[in-house]
C-alpha positions as CSV (number, residue, x, y, z in Angstrom):
1,M,-17.6,-4.1,11.9
2,L,-17.3,-0.3,12.6
3,E,-13.9,1.3,12.9
4,K,-13.2,2.6,16.5
5,I,-12.1,6.1,17.5
6,L,-10.6,7.0,20.9
7,V,-11.0,10.8,21.7
8,I,-8.9,12.3,24.3
9,T,-10.3,15.4,25.4
10,N,-11.9,17.6,28.5
11,F,-14.0,19.7,26.2
12,E,-17.7,19.0,26.0
13,S,-18.1,20.7,22.6
14,T,-15.5,18.2,21.2
15,I,-17.5,15.2,22.5
16,E,-20.6,16.6,20.9
17,K,-19.0,17.2,17.7
18,F,-17.8,13.6,17.2
19,N,-21.1,12.1,18.4
20,E,-23.0,14.3,16.0
21,D,-20.8,13.8,12.8
22,F,-19.4,10.2,13.4
23,S,-21.4,7.9,15.8
24,D,-23.3,6.5,12.8
25,S,-20.0,5.3,10.8
26,Y,-17.4,4.9,13.9
27,T,-17.5,3.3,17.4
28,I,-16.5,6.2,19.6
29,S,-15.0,6.1,23.1
30,Y,-14.0,9.1,25.1
31,A,-11.2,9.7,27.7
32,I,-10.0,12.9,29.6
33,N,-6.4,12.3,29.5
34,E,-3.7,9.3,28.6
35,V,-4.0,8.0,32.1
36,D,-7.8,7.3,31.8
37,A,-7.4,6.1,28.3
38,I,-4.7,3.5,29.4
39,A,-6.6,2.6,32.5
40,N,-10.0,1.9,30.8
41,F,-9.2,1.0,27.1
42,S,-5.7,-0.6,27.0
43,K,-7.2,-3.9,26.2
44,D,-9.1,-2.4,23.2
45,F,-7.8,-1.7,19.8
46,F,-8.6,1.7,18.2
47,D,-8.1,2.5,14.5
48,Y,-7.6,6.3,15.4
49,I,-6.9,8.1,18.5
50,F,-7.7,12.0,18.5
51,I,-5.7,14.0,21.0
52,D,-6.3,17.6,22.1
53,L,-3.0,19.4,21.7
54,D,-4.2,21.9,24.5
55,Y,-3.9,18.7,26.7
56,I,-0.4,17.8,25.7
57,K,0.5,21.5,26.3
58,N,-1.0,21.6,29.8
59,Y,-3.6,24.2,28.6
60,Q,-0.8,26.8,28.7
61,K,-0.2,29.5,26.0
62,I,3.2,28.1,25.1
63,H,4.9,26.0,22.5
64,L,5.0,22.3,22.5
65,T,8.3,20.8,23.8
66,K,9.8,17.4,22.8
67,E,9.9,16.4,26.7
68,R,6.1,17.4,27.4
69,F,5.3,15.6,24.2
70,N,6.9,12.3,25.1
71,Q,5.6,12.5,28.7
72,I,2.1,12.3,27.3
73,V,2.1,10.5,24.0
74,S,4.9,7.9,24.8
75,P,2.6,5.9,27.1
76,L,-0.1,5.9,24.5
77,Q,2.3,4.6,21.7
78,Q,3.2,1.8,24.1
79,N,-0.4,0.9,24.9
80,F,-1.8,1.6,21.4
81,P,1.1,0.9,19.1
82,F,-1.0,0.1,16.1
83,S,-3.4,3.0,16.4
84,K,-3.1,6.1,13.9
85,K,-2.8,9.2,16.1
86,I,-4.3,12.6,15.1
87,I,-3.8,15.8,16.8
88,M,-6.6,18.3,17.3
89,A,-5.3,22.1,17.5
90,N,-6.0,25.7,16.9
91,R,-5.0,27.2,13.7
92,E,-2.4,29.4,15.3
93,D,-0.8,26.1,16.8
94,T,0.7,24.8,13.1
95,Q,4.2,25.0,14.5
96,D,3.2,22.6,17.2
97,C,1.4,20.4,15.0
98,I,4.5,20.1,12.8
99,L,6.8,19.0,15.7
100,A,4.2,16.6,16.8
101,I,4.4,14.9,13.4
102,K,8.2,14.8,13.4
103,L,7.8,13.1,16.8
104,G,5.5,10.4,15.6
105,I,2.0,11.8,15.3
106,D,0.3,10.7,12.0
107,S,-1.7,13.9,11.3
108,Y,-3.6,16.8,12.6
109,V,-7.0,18.7,12.1
110,N,-7.8,22.2,13.2
111,Y,-10.5,23.7,15.5
112,P,-13.5,24.5,14.8
113,L,-13.7,20.8,13.9
114,V,-15.0,20.3,10.5
115,K,-16.5,16.7,9.6
116,E,-15.1,16.7,5.9
117,E,-11.7,17.7,7.2
118,I,-11.7,15.0,9.6
119,K,-12.9,12.5,7.0
120,Y,-10.1,13.7,4.6
121,V,-7.4,13.1,7.1
122,I,-8.6,9.7,7.8
123,D,-8.9,8.7,4.1
124,A,-5.3,10.1,3.6
125,I,-4.0,7.8,6.3
126,L,-5.8,4.8,4.9
127,E,-4.3,5.8,1.3
128,K,-0.9,6.0,2.9
129,V,-1.3,2.6,4.5
130,K,-2.5,1.0,1.2
131,S,0.5,2.5,-0.7
132,D,2.8,1.3,1.9
133,A,1.4,-2.2,1.4
134,V,1.8,-2.0,-2.5
135,L,5.5,-0.9,-2.0
136,D,6.1,-3.9,0.3
137,Y,4.7,-6.2,-2.2
138,L,6.9,-4.8,-5.0
139,E,9.9,-5.2,-2.9
140,E,9.2,-8.7,-2.2
141,K,8.9,-9.2,-6.0
142,S,12.3,-7.6,-6.8
143,F,14.0,-9.3,-3.8
144,S,17.1,-11.5,-4.6
145,Y,19.7,-13.0,-2.2
146,D,22.4,-15.7,-1.5
147,P,21.1,-17.7,1.4
148,D,24.6,-19.5,1.7
149,Y,25.9,-17.2,4.2
150,L,23.2,-18.4,6.8
151,L,23.2,-21.9,5.6
152,Q,26.9,-21.9,6.0
153,S,26.8,-20.8,9.7
154,R,29.8,-21.9,11.9
155,S,27.6,-21.3,15.1
156,P,26.5,-24.7,16.9
157,E,23.1,-23.1,17.6
158,M,22.7,-21.9,13.9
159,Q,23.6,-25.4,12.6
160,D,20.8,-26.9,14.5
161,V,18.5,-24.4,13.0
162,V,19.9,-25.2,9.5
163,E,19.4,-28.7,10.0
164,R,15.8,-28.2,10.9
165,V,15.2,-26.0,7.9
166,R,16.4,-28.7,5.6
167,S,14.3,-31.2,7.3
168,V,10.9,-29.1,6.8
169,A,11.9,-27.1,3.7
170,K,10.8,-29.8,1.1
171,T,7.5,-30.5,2.9
172,N,4.4,-28.5,3.0
173,T,4.4,-28.3,6.6
174,T,3.2,-25.1,8.3
175,V,6.3,-23.6,10.1
176,L,6.3,-21.4,13.2
177,I,9.5,-19.2,13.5
178,T,10.3,-17.9,17.1
179,G,13.0,-15.7,18.5
180,E,13.7,-12.1,19.5
181,S,12.9,-9.1,17.3
182,G,15.8,-8.4,14.5
183,T,17.3,-12.1,14.6
184,G,16.6,-12.9,11.0
185,K,13.3,-14.6,11.0
186,T,12.1,-13.3,7.7
187,I,15.3,-14.1,6.1
188,L,14.9,-17.8,7.4
189,A,11.3,-17.9,6.0
190,R,12.6,-16.9,2.6
191,I,15.4,-19.7,2.9
192,I,12.7,-22.2,3.5
193,H,10.9,-21.2,0.6
194,H,14.0,-21.0,-1.5
195,L,14.7,-24.9,-0.6
196,S,11.0,-25.8,-1.3
197,S,9.4,-27.3,-4.3
198,R,7.7,-23.8,-4.5
199,K,10.8,-21.9,-5.0
200,D,9.9,-20.8,-8.5
201,K,6.5,-19.3,-7.2
202,K,5.6,-16.3,-5.1
203,F,6.9,-15.4,-1.7
204,I,4.6,-13.0,-0.1
205,S,5.5,-11.4,3.2
206,V,3.1,-9.7,5.5
207,H,4.1,-7.9,8.8
208,C,0.7,-8.3,10.5
209,G,1.8,-5.7,13.3
210,T,1.6,-2.8,10.8
211,L,-1.9,-3.6,9.4
212,P,-4.5,-1.3,11.0
213,E,-7.5,-3.4,12.3
214,S,-9.5,-1.9,9.6
215,L,-7.5,-3.1,6.8
216,V,-6.5,-6.4,8.2
217,E,-9.2,-8.6,6.2
218,S,-9.0,-6.7,3.0
219,E,-5.1,-6.8,2.8
220,L,-5.1,-10.7,3.6
221,F,-8.2,-11.8,1.9
222,G,-8.9,-9.1,-0.7
223,H,-12.3,-7.3,-1.0
224,E,-15.0,-6.9,-3.8
225,K,-15.8,-3.6,-5.4
226,G,-18.2,-1.5,-3.5
227,S,-17.8,-3.8,-0.4
228,F,-17.0,-0.8,2.0
229,T,-16.5,3.0,1.4
230,G,-13.5,3.5,-0.6
231,A,-13.6,-0.1,-2.2
232,I,-13.5,1.3,-5.9
233,K,-12.5,-2.0,-7.4
234,R,-11.9,-5.4,-6.6
235,K,-8.7,-6.2,-4.7
236,L,-6.8,-9.4,-4.4
237,G,-5.6,-10.1,-0.9
238,K,-2.0,-11.6,0.1
239,F,-3.3,-15.3,0.4
240,E,-4.6,-15.2,-3.1
241,L,-1.6,-13.5,-4.4
242,A,0.4,-16.3,-2.8
243,D,-1.4,-19.2,-4.3
244,G,0.9,-21.8,-5.4
245,G,3.8,-20.3,-3.4
246,T,4.4,-19.3,0.2
247,I,2.9,-16.7,2.5
248,F,5.0,-15.4,5.4
249,L,3.0,-13.9,8.3
250,D,5.4,-11.9,10.6
251,E,4.4,-11.0,14.1
252,I,1.4,-13.3,13.9
253,G,0.5,-12.6,17.7
254,T,-0.7,-9.1,17.0
255,L,-3.7,-10.3,15.0
256,S,-7.0,-9.5,16.5
257,E,-9.5,-12.4,17.5
258,T,-11.6,-11.9,14.4
259,T,-8.8,-12.1,12.1
260,Q,-7.3,-15.0,14.1
261,I,-10.9,-16.9,13.4
262,K,-10.5,-16.4,9.6
263,L,-7.0,-17.4,9.7
264,L,-7.8,-20.7,11.3
265,Q,-10.4,-21.4,8.6
266,V,-7.7,-20.9,5.9
267,L,-5.5,-23.3,7.7
268,Q,-8.2,-25.9,8.2
269,E,-10.0,-25.6,5.0
270,R,-7.5,-24.1,2.4
271,Y,-9.9,-21.4,1.1
272,I,-10.6,-17.7,1.6
273,Q,-13.5,-15.3,1.2
274,R,-13.1,-11.8,-0.2
275,V,-14.6,-9.0,1.8
276,G,-18.0,-8.3,0.4
277,G,-17.8,-11.7,-1.6
278,E,-20.1,-14.7,-1.7
279,N,-17.9,-17.2,-3.6
280,T,-15.0,-19.2,-1.7
281,I,-11.6,-19.3,-3.4
282,N,-9.3,-22.4,-3.0
283,V,-5.7,-21.5,-2.2
284,D,-2.8,-23.9,-2.4
285,L,0.0,-22.3,-0.3
286,R,2.7,-23.0,2.3
287,I,2.1,-20.9,5.7
288,I,5.2,-19.8,7.6
289,A,4.6,-17.7,10.6
290,A,6.8,-15.8,13.0
291,T,6.6,-14.0,16.4
292,N,8.8,-12.5,19.0
293,S,6.2,-12.9,21.7
294,D,5.6,-16.0,23.8
295,L,2.4,-17.3,22.0
296,E,2.1,-19.9,24.9
297,A,1.7,-17.0,27.3
298,R,-0.8,-15.1,24.9
299,V,-2.9,-18.5,25.0
300,Q,-3.0,-18.6,28.8
301,D,-4.1,-15.0,29.1
302,G,-6.7,-15.4,26.5
303,T,-5.5,-13.0,23.7
304,F,-4.3,-15.7,21.1
305,R,-6.6,-18.6,20.1
306,E,-5.4,-22.1,21.4
307,D,-6.8,-23.8,18.4
308,L,-4.9,-21.6,16.2
309,Y,-1.7,-21.9,18.1
310,F,-1.8,-25.7,17.7
311,R,-2.4,-25.3,14.0
312,L,0.6,-22.9,13.5
313,N,3.0,-24.6,15.9
314,V,3.3,-27.9,13.7
315,F,7.1,-27.4,13.4
316,Q,8.7,-24.7,15.3
317,I,12.2,-23.2,14.7
318,E,13.8,-20.8,17.0
319,M,16.2,-18.5,15.8
320,P,18.9,-17.7,18.5
321,P,19.8,-14.1,19.3
322,L,23.0,-12.6,17.7
323,R,24.7,-12.7,21.1
324,K,24.9,-16.5,20.9
325,R,26.1,-16.6,17.3
326,N,29.7,-14.9,17.6
327,E,31.2,-17.2,15.0
328,D,29.0,-15.6,12.4
329,I,28.9,-11.9,13.1
330,G,32.1,-11.5,10.7
331,K,30.3,-13.0,7.8
332,I,26.9,-11.5,8.5
333,S,28.8,-8.0,8.8
334,N,30.5,-8.7,5.3
335,E,27.4,-9.8,3.8
336,I,25.6,-6.4,4.9
337,L,28.6,-4.5,3.6
338,A,28.4,-6.0,0.2
339,R,24.6,-5.0,0.1
340,F,25.5,-1.4,0.9
341,N,28.1,-1.4,-1.8
342,H,25.5,-2.4,-4.2
343,L,23.0,0.2,-3.1
344,Y,25.3,3.2,-2.4
345,G,28.3,2.3,-4.6
346,K,31.0,3.7,-2.3
347,G,33.2,0.6,-2.8
348,I,34.3,0.2,0.8
349,V,36.4,-3.0,0.6
350,S,36.3,-4.5,4.1
351,I,35.6,-3.8,8.0
352,D,38.5,-3.2,10.1
353,D,39.4,-6.4,12.5
354,Q,39.2,-4.2,15.6
355,V,35.7,-3.4,14.7
356,L,34.8,-7.0,14.2
357,N,36.5,-8.1,17.3
358,A,34.5,-5.5,19.2
359,F,31.2,-6.6,17.9
360,K,31.9,-10.1,19.3
361,Y,31.7,-8.6,22.9
362,Y,28.7,-6.4,22.4
363,K,25.5,-8.0,23.5
364,W,23.3,-6.7,20.6
365,P,19.8,-6.2,22.1
366,G,18.6,-5.3,18.8
367,N,20.2,-8.3,17.0
368,I,21.0,-8.2,13.2
369,R,18.7,-5.2,12.7
370,E,20.7,-3.4,15.1
371,L,24.1,-4.5,13.4
372,E,22.5,-3.3,9.9
373,N,21.6,0.0,11.3
374,L,25.2,0.5,12.9
375,L,27.1,-0.5,10.0
376,E,24.9,1.8,7.7
377,R,25.6,4.7,9.9
378,A,29.3,3.9,9.9
379,Y,29.3,3.3,6.0
380,V,27.5,6.5,5.2
381,L,30.3,8.5,7.5
382,E,33.4,6.5,6.5
383,K,35.6,8.3,4.1
384,K,38.3,5.8,3.9
385,K,38.1,2.3,1.9
386,I,37.9,0.4,5.5
387,I,35.2,0.8,7.9
388,T,36.9,1.9,11.1
389,L,36.2,2.3,14.7
390,D,36.0,6.1,14.4
391,N,32.3,5.8,13.1
392,F,30.8,3.8,15.8
393,P,29.2,4.8,19.1
394,S,31.8,4.5,22.1
395,N,29.5,2.1,24.0
396,I,29.7,-0.5,21.3
397,F,33.4,-0.9,22.0
398,N,33.2,-0.7,25.8
399,P,30.0,-2.6,26.8
400,T,32.0,-4.3,29.8
401,A,33.2,-1.4,31.6
402,P,33.1,-1.4,35.3
403,S,30.3,0.4,37.1
404,S,32.3,3.0,38.3
405,D,33.2,4.1,34.6
406,R,29.6,3.8,33.5
407,K,28.6,6.1,36.5
408,S,31.0,8.6,35.6
409,K,29.3,9.0,32.1
410,F,25.9,9.9,33.9
411,P,26.8,13.5,34.3
412,T,27.1,13.8,30.3
413,L,23.4,12.8,30.2
414,N,20.3,14.9,30.9
415,L,18.4,13.8,33.9
416,N,15.7,12.0,31.9
417,K,18.1,10.1,30.0
418,A,20.1,8.9,33.0
419,R,16.8,8.0,34.9
420,K,15.6,6.0,31.8
421,S,18.9,4.1,31.6
422,V,18.9,3.2,35.4
423,L,15.1,2.3,35.1
424,E,15.4,0.0,32.2
425,A,18.5,-1.7,33.8
426,F,16.6,-2.4,36.8
427,E,13.4,-3.5,35.1
428,K,15.5,-6.2,33.0
429,D,17.5,-7.3,36.2
430,Y,14.0,-7.5,38.2
431,L,12.3,-9.5,35.4
432,R,15.0,-12.0,35.1
433,D,15.0,-12.5,39.0
434,L,11.3,-12.6,38.8
435,L,11.3,-15.5,36.1
436,T,14.1,-17.3,37.8
437,K,12.0,-17.6,40.9
438,S,8.9,-18.5,39.0
439,H,10.6,-20.9,36.6
440,G,9.3,-18.9,33.7
441,E,5.6,-19.4,34.7
442,L,3.9,-16.3,33.7
443,K,0.8,-16.6,36.0
444,E,3.0,-17.1,39.1
445,A,5.4,-14.3,38.1
446,A,2.4,-11.9,37.7
447,E,1.2,-12.9,41.1
448,I,4.4,-12.3,42.6
449,S,5.0,-8.8,40.7
450,G,1.4,-7.6,41.4
451,V,0.7,-6.9,37.6
452,S,-1.5,-8.5,35.1
453,T,-0.1,-11.2,32.9
454,R,-0.7,-8.9,29.9
455,Q,1.4,-6.1,31.4
456,L,4.2,-8.6,32.5
457,H,4.2,-10.1,28.8
458,K,4.7,-6.5,27.6
459,F,7.6,-5.9,30.0
460,I,9.2,-9.3,29.0
461,A,9.0,-8.6,25.4
462,K,10.1,-5.0,25.8
463,H,13.4,-6.2,27.2
464,H,13.7,-9.2,24.7
465,I,13.8,-11.9,27.3
466,N,13.0,-15.4,26.4
467,R,10.8,-17.0,29.2
468,K,11.9,-20.6,28.0
469,E,15.4,-19.9,29.6
470,F,13.9,-20.1,33.1
471,K,11.6,-23.1,32.9
472,R,12.3,-26.3,34.7
473,P,14.1,-28.9,32.8
474,S,12.1,-31.8,31.6
475,V,12.2,-34.9,33.5
476,H,12.2,-38.1,31.4
């Protein structure tokens, strides 16, 4: 299958150049602006998106601003999160290209467009993706941890999770871990492996959402030498590397339909076939998958295969969000602190009780990942032997301030940030009211709101809302 390119341009010469140089080796689509791209192609996957810098700058002879960049590119990032994005610019616009890369663009090419330069940039991006995959694997090999801090949870909800983990760990049953982003699904998968009969074998973790479509099959199933351009030697895929052990497929809902079919075959037949290979390779492994999206809704809107969902959802474990695990926040925080001391060696001995008490009242929209980020920032800034209140954002310690207090802070924000804050709060409240009215039924909610189920699902995932909270209770 050819890799796919989306070119966002209003210049006929650019379109002609891509048609002339790349139509044989890529599937190419065109849009005149980001609105056109989202309207016509938001359901498609593109390996690469090329964007005219002149369009981002509104065809004005001015330097690129962060605000203008975000206005144009942020909607593309939201609708095409896994596509690699490349700016097309004049040579005198190097300063703007550097800013664009700092803001999230992957690379840039100069006008006049040269086939070899474009190919070089694409190859460089592919090499980086491959290098990142190797680093991920090496990190998995060197990982060591003490799972007791999670297994000894004092949270009633986590105690239920631990009980389910102990029940399933000794079996070879496929496990599906659900829950909001950042709740510790990867750690839970490691613990299941640690408690299983495969604990002395490999644990291979794959974040499906970070793999470009063009590399997914090669990363998962491997490839033979010469099977495609750049395949200079045989490569073993993650399934083959995990033989005898456990493979963890994080963000399983991001896989394309083609990859879903191949994964279903592995689950059913327990063999793989390398890209470009003719022989089948038997694999003995345990599969654990995880998702922060509602796979049932994805099945309903046709973006996730029902037969694969049933194969994955043999034994489901739902990780509760951190806000429902207040009893464990102190223990988790101290575990994170011990890890930072090991990495950075500052020898900070504890976290102030005022900080830990404040943590219990904060809602933690980013869950454990947000806690880690905040603690790492405070750890780096802290000059004492105890992490204190001084090195945390003020909103962490005043999350329940009355609305009048919150409003008084708005003048300290620029207009765009203030508008965004109000809009996000409105979206979340609207979605919760909408799901309450529809009892969590996605199709009914979509009809009421006037958007597609796919769009509604994106909004729900964005605000970390669990649709199951709104479903009608079962009648026995």
